[in-house]
N, C-alpha and C positions, 0 to 999 in steps of 0.2 A: 176529512183527511188533512193531516198537517202538511203544509206546503213550505218548501225551502226557497230562498232567494239567492240570486247570484248577480254579479256585475259583469259587463262586457264592454268593449270599446268598439267604435265604428271600424268596419273593415274586417273584423274577426268573424269567423264562421260560427253561426249561431246553432247550438245543438237543438235537435228536434225532440220534443217531449211527446209522451203518448197522446196527450190531448191534441197537440198540433198534428199528429199523424192521422188521427181519426176524424178530426173536425177542423179542416183547413179554413172553413169559412169564418170561424171565430178567431182566427189567428191574430187579426189586428186588434180585437177586443182584449185579448189576453196579454199581449206585449204592450208595455207602456214605456215611452221614451221621453226623456227630459234632457234639456240642455243646461249645463252649468255656466252661470254667469261669471266667467273668469277672463283675464286678458287673453288676447289672441294667441300669444306665444305658448300659453299653458292650457288652452281650451281642451276639455275632455268630455266626451259623451258617455252617459251612464244609462244602462238599460236594466230593468228588473225582469227577470225571466223565471217563471214558476217551474218547479221540478227540474232545476238545472243540475248538471252533474257535480260531484264533489270536487273535481279538479277544475279550477278556473281557467278561462281561456286567455288570460293575460298574465304577465309576470308582475308580481308585487314588488315593492321596494325592498331592498335588502334589510334584514333585521325584523320584518313584520311577518305575521302568520295569518292564515286564512280562517282561523277558528272564530274570530270576531265577526266575520262576514257570513260564514256558513250557518252560525247559530242565531242570526238575526231573524226575527219573526216577521210574517207578512203584515202584522198589525202595525209595524212601524211605518211612519209616513215616508214618502219618497224624499222629502227634504232632509230627514235625518240620515238617510242612506247617502245622499249627495254630500252631506257634511262629513260623513265617515270616509267617503272616497277622497274628498279633498284632504282630510287629515292624513290618509295613507299616502297620498301623493307628496305631501310636505314632510312625511316621516315624523309626525308629532304624536303618533299613537303610543300610549304608555305601555311599556313592556313589563311583564311580571318580574318581580325581584328574584332573580335566579339564585343569588347568594343566600337569601333567606330560605328559599325552598331547599337548597342544597344543605344548609345547616340543619333544617328540620329533619331532612332525610337521614343525615348522619346521627342525629340524636335518637331517631327511631331505631336505627340499626344498632346503636350502642345499647339501647334499652332491650332490644330483642336478644342481643348477645348476652347481656347480663342475666336475663331471664333463663335463657338456654343453659348458661353456665351453672346457675343455681339448680336448675332441674337435673343437670348431669351430675352435679355434686351430690344431690339427694339420692340419685340412682346408684352412684358409686358407694355411698355409705350403706345403703340397703344391701347391696351386693356383698360388701365386706362383712356386714353383720350376718348375712346368710352363711358365708364361709366359716366364720367363727362358731356359728351355731351347729353347723354340720360336722366340722372337724374339731376335735378336742385339742386345741393349741394353747389357749389361755382362757382364764376366767374373765368375762366381760362384766365390768362393774356397771350397775344401773346408774345412769346419770340422773341425779335429782336436781330439781329446779326450785327456785324460791316459791313458786306457786304451790308446790307440794307441801311446803312447811308453813303451817298456819302461825302467823304472828299476832300478838295482841293488837287490839284496835288502836292503842295509843302509840305504837311504834311504827316508824317509817321503814318500808322495805327498800334496801339500797338498790335492788335490781328493778324497781318499778320504773316504767318509762317516763313518768312525769318527774321523778326525782333525777333521772339522768338528764332530762332536758333542763332542769333547774341547775344542775352542775355545769352543763355546757354554757348556759347563760353566764354563770359566775366565772367560768374560764375566759369567756370573751371580755367581760368587764375587767378582769385582772390584767389581761394582755393590753387592753386599752389604757388602763391607769398606769401601767409600767412606763408608758411613753408620756402620758398626759401629766402625771405628777411632777416629774423633773421640769417639764416645760412650764407648768404653772408656777413653780417655785422660782424660776429664773426670769420669766418674761411677764408675769401677770402683775397687776397693780398691788402694791403692798398694802394699801388702805382699802382694798376692795371688801365689800361686805360678804362674809361667808354665808349669811342667811339668804342671799340672792343666788347662790350657786346651787341651782336646783338639781343639776346632775350629780354633784357630790352628795347632796342630801339623799337622793334616790339610791345611789350605790351604797351609802352607809346603812340605809334602811334594809336593803337587800342582804348585805352581809350580816346585819344584826339578826334578821330572820333566819339566815343560814346557821348562825351560832346557836340559836334556840333549837333548830331542827337537829343539830348534832347531838344534843342531849337526849333526843328521842329517836335516834336512828339505830337500828340493829347493827351489830358488828359481826363481821365474818369470823367464824371459829378458826383459830390458827391450827388446831389439831385435826378436826373433822372437816373435810372439804364439803362445799355446798351446804353448809349449815351455819346458822346465825345464832349469836348470843342474844338472848332476850331479857336478861337481868338488867333492870334499870340501874341498880347500884353499880354493877360492873361497867356499864356503858358510861355513866357519869365519871367514875374513877379513872377510866382510861382516857377520856376526853380531857378532863382537868389536868391530868399528868402529861398530856401531850400537846395538842394544838390550841387549847383554850386561851392561854395567855397571848399568843400571837394573834389569834382571831379577835380577841377583845381589844387589844391595842390598835389593830388595823381598822376596826369599825367604830371605835369610840370617837365622837365628833369633838375632839379637844379644841379645835380652832373655833368652833361655834361657842363653846363654853367660855373660852377666854375672851372672845369678842363681846359677849353679853356682860361678862364681869367687868370689863374695862369701860363699857358704855355706861354702866351704872355709876361709875366714879366721875364726878364733874370736874375734877382737876385736869387742867390742860397738860400737866406733865405726863399723863398716861397716854397721850396721843402718839408720842414717839415709840411707844411699845407696840403699837399696832403693826409695825414692820416685822416684828418677830412672829406674827401669826403665820407667815409663810413657812417658817421652819416647822411649825406644828403639823404640817401635812406630810412630813417625812415618814411617819409610821405607816402610811398607806402602802409604801413600798414593801412592807412586810407581807403583803398579800401574795407576793410572788412565791412565797414558801408554800402556798396552797396548791400550786400547780401539780406537784407530785401526788398530793392526796386526791385531788380531783381526777387525775388520770387513773389512779387506782380504783376510785369509786366507779368510773365509767365502765370498768371491766372490758377492756379492749380484747376482742377474741384473739386466741393464740395464733390463728392463721394470719391475722393482720400484723401481729408483732413479728412473726417470722418474715413476712414480706417486707416490713420496714427495716428489719435488721440484716437480713441475709439475701434478699433478692438483688437482681442486677441494678435496680433503681435505688437501692439503699445508698449507693455512692452519691447519687444526685441529691437524695434527701439530706445526707450529711453535708454536702456542699452548700445547699440552700440554707441549712441551719447555721453553718459557719458564717455565711455572708450576712444573715440576719443578726447574728451575735456581734459581728463587726459593726454593722450599722447602729446597733443599740449602744455599743461602747462609745462610738463617735457622738451619738445623741447625748449621752450622759456628760461627756467631756465638754460638748458645746454649751450645755446648760450650766455646767460648773464655771466655764470661762466667762460667760456673760453675767451670771448671777453673783459670783464671788471674787473673780480675779480681775477682770477688765476694768479699766478706769472709766469714769463718766465721759462720754463723748468720744470714745475710742473709734467708733464707726465713722466719725466725720472725716477721718483720714482717707477712707476708701470712697464712700458715697454717703449721701444723706438718705437714710431709710425713711419710708413714710409710715409703715405699719409695724406691728409686732412680728408679723411673719417675715418681713424684710430683715429685721434684727436676727431672727432665728436662722434664716438662710445664710446671712453673713457669718454668724458664729459657727455654724456647721462647716462652712467653707474654710474658715480659719483653722478650726480643729483638724479637719481632714488634711489640708496641705501641710500642717505642722507634723502630723503623724507620719506622712510619707517623706518628710525630710526637708520641706521648704518652710519658709517663715514670712511673716509680715512685719511691718514696722512696730517695734516694741519700745516702751519708754520706762515703765516702772519695774522695780525689782520683782514684784509678784508676777508680772507678766513673763519676765525672763525665767523665773523659777518654774512657772507652770509650763512654759515652752520646753524647758529641759526635760521635765517629767513626760511631756507628750512625745518628745523625740525618743526617749528610752522605751516608753510603752509602744510607740509605733514600730520601732525596730523589732521588738519581740512579736508584735502582732503580724508584721509583714512576713517574718520568718515562718510563723505558724501557719498563716493563711496561705501564702504562696506555696509552701512546702506541701501542705495537705491538699491544696487544689490540684497540683501536679500529680500527686499520688492517687487522688480520687478519680481524676479523669483517666489516668492510665489503667486503673482497676475497672473503670466502666467499660473500656474498650479492650479489656484483656482477652475475652473469648474471641472477638473478631481478629485480634492480632495473632492469637495462637492459630486460628484457622488459616489466616493468610500465610503465616510462616510455614505451616504444614503443607499448604498447596504450593508454595514456592520451592520447598525442598522436594516435593513430589515432582514438580516440573523439571527441576534439574536432574533428578535421579532417572526419570524416564528418558530425558534427552541423552544422558550419559549411556544408558543401555540401548539407545536407538530403537525404541519400541515403535511399532507402527501406530499411525494416528488413530485407527479404530480401537486398538487396545488401550491407548492413552485415554481416549474418551470414556471408555467403560470404567477404567480405574478412577478417573475423576468423578464419574457418576456415582460410583460406589462410595467414595469418601464423602461426597456431598449428601447423599441420602443418609448415611450413617451419622453424619453431623446433625442433620435436620431432625432425625427421628430419635436418636439416642444421645446426642451431644458428645460423641466420642470421636477421637482422631486416631486411635490405635486399633479399631475394629473389635474391641472388647465390649460386649453388651452387658454382661452380668458382673460388673465390677463391684457394685454396691452390695449384692448378696454375699460376696466373699468376705466382706468386712463385718457382717452382722452375725449375731448369735444364731444358733441352729433354729430355734423357734421363730425368731424374727424372719430369718431367711425362708423358712417354710411358709410363713404367713404371706410374705411378699410373692413368692412363686405361685402359691395357690390363687392369689388374687389375679395375677397376670395370666394364669393358664385356666381360670375357671370357665371361660367360654368354651375352651377346647375340651376340658374334662366333661362338661355337661353334655357334649354332643358325641362323645366316643363311647359306644356301648361296652367296650372292654372294661372301662373304669367303673361302670355301674355294678358289675358283679364282684368287684374287689372290696376288701375291707379298707377302712380309712387309713390305716398304717401303710398298706401297700401303695395307695395313691400318693401319699406323702413321699414315700421312698422313691417312687418312679418320677414324680415331678422334680424332686431334688437332683436326680441323676440325668435328667434330660439335657441334651446339648443343643445349642442354637446354631443353625446354618443359614447363611444369607445367600440368595440367588438373584442375579440381575435378570432383566427381561431377555428371554432366549436361552438362558442356561438350562442344561439338562440336569434334573435331579437324579433320575435313574434312566437306564437305557435298556432296551429289550435285549435279553440274552446274557446280561451280566449276572454274577453271583449275588444273590440277595443276602444281606447281612443286617440291615437296619429296617426299622419301622419309622415312618414319617408322620408328623402331625402338622397341619397348616396353621401356623399362628397368625399370620397376616398375609395378604396378597391373594393372587389367583394363579393356579397352576392348570396346565392342560394335560389330559391323558390322551396319548396318540398311539396309533398303530401304523406300521409301515416303516419305510426307511431301511437301513442296514443294521444288523445286529451288532452288539458290542464286540463279539469275537471275530468280526469280519474286518479285513484290512482296508476296505474301501470306506470313504467318508460317508457320514450319515447325512442324507439329503432330506431337509425338512419339507421340500416341495412334494415328496412322495408320501408324506404322512397324512393321516386322517384323524381329526380331532374327535374323540369319542365322548368326552365329558369334561367338565370344568370342576376343579376343586377349590373351594373357598375356605374361609376361616372356620375351623372346627372339624374339617374333613381330615381323613387319614388314609394311608395306603401302605402296602408292604408288610402287613401284620403276620403273614404266613412265614416270613423270614425269621420270626422269633422261635418257631417250633421246629423247622426243618430247613436244611440247606437246599435251596432251589434257585432257579434262574428267573429273572424278571420276565414277565409276559407282555409288557407294554412299556412305552416311553412316557415319562413325566417331565415336563419342562415348565419353567416359570413364564407366565404371560406378562406379568408386571413384577416390580420389585417385591420379592416374597421372603418371608422369614418362616423357617420350618424347624420344629423341634424333632430331634432324632433320638430314638431309643434303640440301642444296639443289642445284639443277642447276648453278649457277655453281661451287660447290665441286667437284662431280663433274667438270665440264668442265676446270677448272684442274688437277686431279690427274691425270685420265686423259690429258690432252694430253702429259704427260711419260712415261706408261707406255702405249704404244699396244697392246702385246700383252695387257696386263691388261684394257684397255678392251674389246677384242674378246671375250675370254672372259666378262667380266661381261655384255656385251650378249647373248651367246648364252644365258647362264643366264636373263636376264630375259625374252627373247623366248620361250623354251621354256615359261614359266609362263603364257602367254596363248594364247588360241585364234587361229588364223590369220585368221578372219573379223574379229575385233576389231582385230587389227593392220592388216588391209587397210582397215577403215573409218577408223582413225586416220590412216593414210597418205593416204587420199583427202581427208580434212578438212584435213590439213596442206598438200597440194598446192593445194587450192582457196584456202586462206588466203594462200599465197605466189604465186598466179597461175601455177603450173606446169601443164604438160599432164598430163592424167590417164592417157594411154595412151603406149605406147612409139612409136618411129619407125614410119612406115607400112611400111617395108620389113623391119622386124624383127618376127618372130613370137614368140609366147611359147615359151619353151624347153620341151622335153619330155625326160623322163628317158631317158638312154642315147644321145641324139643329140648328138655333140660339135659339129657344125656349128651347130645351133640355139643351143647355149650360147655359142659364139663370137659369133654374130650378136646374141644378147641382150646380151653384154658390150659389143659395139660400139655397140649402141643406147643402153645406159646411159652409155657414154663420150660419145656425141654429146649426150645430155641434159646431162651434166655440163659439157661444153664450152659448150653454150648458156647454162647458168647462169653459167659463168665470164664469157662475153662480156657477159651482162646486168649482172653485177656491175661489170665494167670500165667499161661504159657509164655506170653509175650514178656511179662514181667520177669519170669525166671530166665528167659533168654537174655534180657537186658542186664540182669544181675551177673549172669555168667560172663557176658562180654565185659562188664566192668571189672570183675575179678581178674580176668585174663589181662586186661590192661595194667592193673595194679601189679600183678605178678611179673609181667614183662618189665615194668619200670624198676622193680626191685632187683631183678637180675642184671639189668644194665648198670645199676648203681654199684653192685658188688664187683663188677669187672673193672671199675675205675681204680687207678693206682692210689695208694694212701699218700697223704700230704707229708708224712715224716720221711719218705724216701723220694727225693727229687729224681726226675728222669735223668738218663745218661747225658742228654744234651744240655742239661743245666750246668752252667759254669760253676767252678768251685767257689765256696763262700756265699752262695745265693740262699737266702732263707725265704721259702714260699709264704710263710705267715706274714711277713712284713709287707 
């Protein structure tokens, strides 16, 4: 059996173990005590007790834990335990690196979120494809990849992972050389041997290999997407007419060639020409033109491009890009200043630099302060001319940078500012109307939830679909309502066109926690679908036609409605009263289908209407439907029974069914005659009004004969 150890101090109550309880004679053999050789002021007694409880009997120093003591094995010697106790007393026990563990935990959480996000994106894509496959909205083009197109063995596939890695490496070298080349031109030794510049030789070799690869890389077809041009002649022609000259000049080691040629000449007059080798490195800057081509080859996904260009963080990306561009301009100007403009020994007026890095820092500082409007001590005409140019350039850069920085920062916080302004206006409006605090809190909660879920401040949820074309709007609405459609049996019997029409005509209602959607006893007119949230179906309380308030304490919750559930479908067929209460338990969004919309859609699709009516009727008890029909006939003044000569039909009797049909037909004919009579009465009433109006108009005096009270010389026409 594994045994645990514990420490205790003198005077503390020692817990009894099972061994001590059953075998008290061996108590002294089990407990071992030792004294620690310490000064009298800090003397501490340590005991080792087997089967000790997890909770120690003394308080440890602040910042320490008991895990190191509880996990100590009995195989350790008592001297090690005493040393650990002394270390605890002195507070020298090493604590775990909490910051490192916290950072690792954050990385794991981010990785998990990224995996979950990708999995959710894949599920959303499959769901969207299922919608497009089920409903005929648009043709889905099959996405072809480069793996499906077989390329010749001697051609490079631009979408291959190794080729993209190669281009990324080239991109990093280009960015590095854009800073390193001006620096080497201005601050490196003019007589340095280019054959010993191994980094430059390596980069030239890499770009030379890349130039050869471009002659053997398949090109994207500009006409047919996701297809490559494999003709070697077409590839070479396009590359030679395009980027070949720039790539050749950028990777050709002209400085090495000139250095070898000058070294072969023994004349000392050629030694002064070695200083011109620095200028031969300028063509390397032409590699910056490859950035656009490399980014195009990398084939950045469209989702990333949209995020970079149009997301909220696009403003920060532009700001960082602008700052980097400003730093690069100052870097170029600093290199030009030290390499071409400044006199020899100009740095002695400030301080005596020790290394090349010191010279670069001083040059960068001089250029930066000149750009912002300050200046250092100048002597030569070239220095003054260059300073004038820097001042003009700095004024333009400052205007561009500071103006754009203010604009980008304001755009970055535009949504927060709009929300804050809306809430401030809302606070003032509610205060002016003197609304109670409870109502103000609910209004604030409504705006807050609408902002968090839909990003709207005016309560309009479906603003996007109003701007789209009909097919795009149908595609969006079907995607948003697919979970609801798949769970409603009424839609399963409908044709695809009916589902599209109904989804496009649905209205969205929002309910806060505690809001009643329907109340028992009110007239039913709509059918509801739960889009999100939870609703409660309750019984009890006071009906809607009662003047007393509805008390929620008297209600009994019958069931809960979640996403995809529906209720009130009988209201689409007949005018009846609600039989229960439905209220929102949490913030809920419900789609509403009114009877008018249902009638207008089902009038064009008779067969679908019959199937939907059959599904709706099957969900209700026959007694409930009979009671609703009786109430409707009483409201319309129709007879409650069939014709006297017609008997109720019985199963299996064809004659009774025919008689029942004839009786129903006679009832419908009677209804039709009554409607025709109502139309004739309305026409007669309308004709009487028109005749009366004409008689009144004839009795009015003509305008050419003014009344007797009209003064002489008065013309009524004027």
